[in-house]
C-alpha positions in Angstrom: 139.5 0.0 144.2 138.3 -1.0 140.8 138.6 0.6 137.6 134.8 1.4 137.5 135.1 2.9 140.7 138.1 5.2 140.4 136.3 6.5 137.7 133.2 7.0 139.1 135.0 8.9 142.0 136.6 11.0 139.7 133.7 12.6 138.5 132.3 13.1 141.3 134.9 14.8 142.8 135.1 16.7 140.0 131.6 17.2 139.6 131.4 18.5 143.5 133.9 20.5 143.4 133.9 21.9 140.3 130.1 22.7 141.2 130.8 24.9 144.2 133.6 26.4 142.2 131.5 26.9 139.0 128.5 28.6 141.6 131.3 30.6 143.0 133.1 31.5 139.7 129.1 33.0 138.5 128.3 34.6 141.8 131.5 36.5 141.1 130.7 37.0 137.6 127.3 38.4 138.3 128.4 40.5 140.9 131.2 42.1 138.7 128.8 42.6 136.2 126.5 45.1 138.1 129.7 46.7 139.6 130.8 47.2 136.1 129.8 48.9 133.1 128.9 46.9 130.1 131.9 48.2 128.0 134.3 47.8 130.8 133.4 44.1 131.7 133.7 43.5 128.0 137.1 44.8 127.6 138.5 42.4 130.1 137.2 39.7 128.8 138.1 40.3 125.4 141.5 40.5 126.7 141.7 37.1 128.8 139.7 35.4 125.6 143.4 36.7 123.7 145.3 35.3 126.3 143.4 31.8 126.2 143.9 31.8 122.9 148.2 32.1 122.7 148.1 29.9 125.9 146.9 26.9 123.9 150.4 26.5 122.5 150.5 25.0 126.0 148.3 21.9 124.7 150.8 19.5 123.8 149.0 16.8 125.1 151.0 16.5 128.5 148.4 15.1 130.9 147.0 12.8 128.0 150.3 11.5 127.3 151.6 11.0 131.0 148.4 9.4 132.2 148.4 7.0 129.5 151.7 6.2 129.3 152.6 2.3 131.6 155.1 3.7 133.4 155.5 7.3 135.1 159.3 8.3 134.6 160.6 11.4 136.3 163.2 12.3 133.5 160.2 12.4 131.0 157.7 14.2 133.3 160.7 17.0 133.5 161.4 17.0 130.1 157.7 18.0 129.3 157.5 20.8 131.9 160.8 22.3 130.6 159.5 22.4 127.2 156.1 23.9 128.7 158.3 26.4 130.6 160.0 27.5 127.6 157.0 27.5 125.2 155.3 29.7 128.3 158.0 32.2 128.0 157.8 32.6 124.3 154.2 33.6 124.9 154.7 36.1 127.4 157.3 37.4 125.2 154.8 37.2 122.4 151.8 39.2 124.3 153.9 41.9 126.1 156.5 42.9 123.2 154.1 42.1 120.4 150.6 42.0 120.9 150.1 44.3 123.3 151.9 47.0 121.4 149.7 46.5 118.3 146.2 46.6 120.1 147.6 49.6 121.6 147.9 51.9 118.5 145.2 49.9 116.7 142.1 49.1 119.1 142.7 50.2 122.7 145.4 51.6 125.0 143.3 50.0 128.3 143.2 46.5 126.8 146.7 46.9 125.8 148.0 47.5 129.3 146.0 45.0 130.6 147.5 42.7 127.7 150.8 43.3 128.8 149.8 42.3 132.5 148.4 39.2 132.0 151.0 38.3 129.8 153.0 36.7 132.7 149.4 33.9 133.4 151.1 31.3 131.1 154.2 30.9 133.0 152.3 30.4 136.5 150.1 27.9 135.0 152.7 26.1 133.1 154.6 25.8 136.5 151.7 23.2 137.7 151.0 21.2 134.3 152.9 17.6 135.1 152.5 18.1 138.6 148.6 18.1 137.7 149.1 15.2 135.3 150.7 13.2 137.6 147.9 13.5 140.8 145.6 13.0 137.7 147.5 10.2 136.5 146.9 8.3 140.5 143.5 9.1 141.0 144.3 12.0 143.6 141.0 13.7 142.9 140.1 15.2 146.1 143.7 16.7 146.3 143.1 18.3 142.9 139.4 19.0 143.6 140.2 21.0 147.1 143.4 23.2 144.9 140.8 24.1 142.3 138.1 25.0 144.4 140.0 27.2 146.9 142.1 29.1 144.2 138.8 29.6 142.5 137.4 30.9 145.9 141.0 32.9 146.6 140.9 34.3 143.2 136.9 35.3 142.9 137.2 36.9 146.8 140.1 39.6 145.5 138.2 40.3 142.4 135.3 41.2 144.5 137.3 43.1 146.8 138.7 45.4 144.5 135.9 46.0 142.4 133.9 47.1 145.7 137.1 49.4 145.8 136.6 50.6 142.6 139.4 49.1 140.8 137.2 48.7 137.8 138.9 46.6 135.3 142.0 45.6 137.4 139.9 43.9 139.7 139.2 41.0 137.4 143.5 41.4 136.1 144.9 40.9 139.9 142.3 38.6 141.0 143.0 36.3 138.0 147.2 36.0 138.6 145.7 35.4 142.5 144.1 32.7 141.5 147.0 31.2 139.5 149.9 32.1 142.2 147.8 29.9 144.6 147.1 27.1 142.0 150.7 26.6 141.3 151.9 26.8 144.8 149.4 24.7 146.2 150.1 22.2 143.4 153.8 22.3 143.5 153.7 21.7 147.2 151.0 18.6 147.5 152.6 16.5 144.2 155.2 14.3 145.0 156.8 15.4 141.8 160.1 17.3 141.9 160.4 18.7 138.5 164.1 19.3 137.4 164.6 21.6 134.5 166.3 19.4 131.9 165.3 18.5 128.6 166.1 14.7 127.5 166.4 15.4 123.3 165.4 11.0 123.1 162.1 12.0 124.3 161.4 14.9 122.4 160.4 12.8 119.2 157.5 11.2 121.1 156.3 14.3 122.9 155.9 16.0 119.2 154.6 13.1 117.4 151.6 12.6 120.4 151.3 16.3 121.2 151.3 18.2 118.0 147.5 16.9 116.8 146.2 17.4 120.3 148.3 21.3 119.9 146.1 21.5 116.8 142.9 19.4 118.3 142.9 22.3 121.0 143.9 25.1 118.9 140.6 23.7 116.4 138.4 23.4 119.5 139.2 26.9 120.9 138.6 28.6 117.5 135.2 26.6 116.9 133.7 27.5 119.8 135.4 31.0 120.4 135.0 32.5 117.0 132.2 33.8 117.3 133.1 35.5 120.1 136.5 37.3 118.5 134.9 38.5 115.6 131.8 40.4 118.2 134.4 41.9 119.9 136.0 42.6 116.6 133.2 43.9 114.5 131.0 45.4 116.9 132.7 46.2 120.0 133.7 45.2 123.5 130.3 46.4 124.7 128.7 43.7 122.4 131.4 41.0 123.5 129.8 41.1 126.7 126.7 40.7 125.9 127.4 37.7 124.0 130.0 36.5 126.6 126.8 37.0 129.4 124.7 35.0 127.3 126.9 32.5 127.0 128.4 32.1 130.7 125.4 30.2 132.3 125.6 27.3 129.6 129.2 27.3 129.6 129.2 26.8 133.7 126.9 23.2 132.7 129.9 22.1 130.3 132.7 23.0 133.1 130.4 21.6 135.8 129.3 18.2 134.7 130.6 17.7 130.5 133.9 18.2 131.4 135.0 16.7 134.3 133.2 13.7 132.4 135.3 14.3 129.3 138.6 14.3 131.4 137.8 11.0 133.3 137.5 9.6 130.0 140.8 9.3 129.0 142.0 7.4 131.8 138.7 5.1 132.1 137.9 4.4 127.8 141.8 4.0 127.5 141.8 0.9 129.8 138.7 -0.9 128.1 138.7 -2.6 124.3 136.4 -2.4 121.1 132.6 -2.5 122.3 133.2 -2.1 126.0 134.9 1.4 124.9 131.8 2.3 122.8 129.4 0.9 125.5 130.6 3.2 128.4 130.8 6.2 126.2 126.7 5.4 125.1 126.6 5.1 129.2 128.3 8.5 129.5 126.1 9.9 126.3 123.3 9.2 128.2 123.7 10.7 132.0 125.1 13.8 129.9 121.3 14.1 128.3 119.8 13.1 130.8 120.9 15.9 133.1 122.6 18.7 131.1 120.0 18.9 128.4 116.6 20.1 130.5 119.2 22.6 132.6 120.4 24.2 129.0 117.4 24.1 127.3 115.8 25.6 130.6 118.4 27.9 131.3 117.4 29.5 126.9 113.8 29.4 128.0 114.1 31.0 131.2 116.9 33.9 129.8 114.8 36.7 130.2 114.0 37.0 134.0 116.9 35.3 134.9 118.9 38.2 133.3 116.3 40.5 134.7 116.9 39.0 138.2 120.7 38.7 138.5 122.4 41.4 136.5 119.8 43.7 135.4 118.3 45.9 132.0 121.6 46.8 131.2 121.9 43.2 130.1 118.6 42.4 128.8 119.9 42.1 125.2 122.0 39.2 126.4 118.6 37.0 127.0 117.4 36.6 123.8 120.9 35.9 122.4 120.7 33.1 125.1 117.8 31.8 124.1 119.1 31.4 120.8 122.3 29.6 120.9 120.2 27.3 124.1 118.9 25.5 120.7 122.5 23.8 119.9 121.9 21.8 122.9 121.1 18.3 121.4 123.6 18.8 118.7 126.4 19.9 121.1 126.2 17.2 124.1 125.8 14.3 121.5 128.9 14.9 119.5 131.0 16.5 122.5 132.7 13.3 123.6 133.8 12.5 120.3 137.5 12.9 120.0 138.0 12.4 123.6 137.3 8.5 122.4 139.5 8.7 120.0 142.4 10.0 121.7 141.7 7.5 124.6 141.8 4.9 121.3 145.3 5.9 120.2 143.9 7.9 117.3 144.8 11.1 118.2 144.9 12.2 114.4 141.0 11.0 113.7 140.2 13.5 116.8 142.2 16.0 115.0 140.3 15.3 111.5 136.7 15.8 113.7 138.2 18.8 115.1 138.6 20.8 111.8 135.4 19.7 110.6 133.9 21.6 113.4 136.6 24.5 113.0 135.6 24.9 109.1 131.5 25.2 109.6 132.1 27.5 112.9 134.6 29.8 111.3 132.5 30.2 108.1 128.9 30.3 109.3 129.9 33.6 111.9 131.7 35.0 108.9 128.9 34.6 106.4 126.0 36.0 109.3 128.2 39.3 110.3 125.9 41.1 107.9 122.9 39.9 109.9 124.1 41.0 113.4 124.8 39.4 116.5 121.7 37.4 116.5 122.7 36.0 113.1 125.7 35.1 114.2 124.8 33.5 117.2 122.0 31.1 114.9 124.7 30.2 112.5 126.5 28.6 114.7 123.5 26.9 116.0 122.9 25.6 112.2 126.4 24.6 111.9 126.4 22.3 115.0 123.5 20.0 113.4 125.1 20.0 110.4 128.5 18.5 110.9 127.3 16.2 113.4 126.6 13.2 110.9 130.2 13.9 109.4 131.6 14.2 112.8 130.3 10.6 113.5 131.1 9.1 110.2 134.8 10.3 110.8 135.0 8.7 113.8 132.8 5.2 112.6 135.8 4.3 110.4 137.6 4.0 113.1 135.6 2.4 116.0 132.0 0.8 116.1 130.0 4.0 116.5 127.4 5.2 114.6 125.1 8.8 114.7 122.3 6.6 114.9 123.4 4.5 117.6 124.2 7.6 120.0 120.4 9.4 119.0 118.8 5.8 119.9 120.5 6.0 123.6 119.6 9.7 124.2 116.4 10.9 122.0 113.9 10.5 125.1 115.7 13.2 126.8 115.9 15.4 123.7 112.4 15.6 123.1 111.4 15.9 126.5 113.8 18.5 126.9 112.5 20.4 123.7 109.2 20.3 125.0 109.7 21.6 128.0 111.4 24.4 126.8 108.4 25.1 124.3 106.0 24.9 127.7 107.9 27.2 129.3 108.0 29.8 126.3 104.6 29.4 125.8 104.0 30.1 129.8 105.9 33.5 129.5 103.5 34.8 126.1 100.5 34.3 128.4 99.5 37.9 129.9 99.6 36.7 133.7 99.2 39.4 136.2 101.8 37.4 138.3 104.6 37.5 136.3 105.2 41.2 137.5 107.6 39.9 139.4 110.9 38.6 138.3 111.9 36.1 141.0 108.1 35.0 140.7 108.0 34.4 136.5 111.8 32.5 137.0 110.5 30.7 139.3 107.5 29.4 137.6 109.2 28.7 134.4 111.6 26.6 136.4 108.7 24.8 138.3 107.1 24.3 134.7 109.8 22.9 133.5 110.7 20.7 135.9 107.4 18.8 135.7 107.0 18.7 132.4 110.4 17.3 131.5 110.1 14.5 134.2 106.2 14.2 133.0 107.0 13.2 129.6 110.0 10.9 130.3 107.8 8.8 133.6 105.0 8.7 130.7 106.0 7.9 127.4 109.9 6.9 128.1 109.9 5.3 131.3 112.4 2.7 130.2 114.7 4.8 129.2 114.4 6.7 132.4 114.9 3.6 134.9 117.7 2.6 132.7 119.9 6.2 133.4 118.6 6.7 136.8 120.0 2.9 137.4 123.5 3.8 135.5 123.4 6.9 137.9 122.9 4.1 140.6 125.8 1.9 139.9 128.4 4.2 139.2 128.8 3.8 142.9 129.2 0.1 142.5 
């Protein structure tokens, strides 16, 4: 099978299984939001965010380094495995012995107990990292997809069952444990790599030199994407954190469903291409991503109010406006999303780090400055800096590879224009006083149908050449 078909298969399986997994996760998310109070839901979400933050220190370039190496050696992989396990144990100790007590006395007793329980999650996750990388390197995408799918389903079912029995916040905690345990056992069982606890000192230098920029990049990526959530949780409380999380949940599913599978596949694909071929491949991915994701992302913002009212109820209505504001960042977000991975696949992790630092500085300073403006002002500030930093990030990348913001926009501007006009059309529809809009389901359906018609009509009439190009590129992925 050619590299192109292997890459297409990787993306396809990631998208299909991620699609079901994300859909199921969203159903779980919605059901739990209905079964739990806004404050309780936000409290657990804040705990997950803290655990996610400290778990970043497991991101020392495991997958990227093991995938891009010319040859696989069990000795090198076992060294990676052992280092990650030690780091995970340190993280667990830090959470249970330091972070949880501080939270107990300064913020919330219940949050402290949840954090202490979740401290063992990084250890469970670290036990499958190198096995996952081996399977990803060998394009065992079906196996990986099945593991992700079944573990997500299992954990979600556990959470829902416990929530119905009024376990409250602990239903989410136990469900998360169930998911990690299932995924770890399944990955170790399926993978042909048998890790040994062994650290070969000769490999440490390579691991540190390659992994350190990627660790920084992961840390900066988290802070740039989650700073506003953390600040809202600290300054405005668990309920406000829950509302913001709800507003960002549906768009995040689109990122997890389509953008992240594309991004992960780029490492294996772009690292095997050179020069103009690499940039051309990136532009193709960018066109496909914008064609599919932009209308969905902006569409969610356009129909946010009936969407929230229909699925989670009036208690969460304040998140609808936040979702509308955040959705406007979609064009800038997608156009610049793949730049760091382009640099990594080109063997330039430090340049990727510089791009992440640029994003981080803006993403931290903007919401901090906007704190007096409330949650809405903080979200709007994040949208603003997404566009402000876009030319800067492309300038940094252009010094290493032949890529430009102008070239990227030339590839995707029809989809941006069509999506924005679609967004405006749906918002105008909702501004009209129409009697048929008494039902949230009818209102949501009308908005979705109008958006789809407007988007495809504009592309067909004014940008038909670009439409045919991207459709053919999607078809050619199978060849």
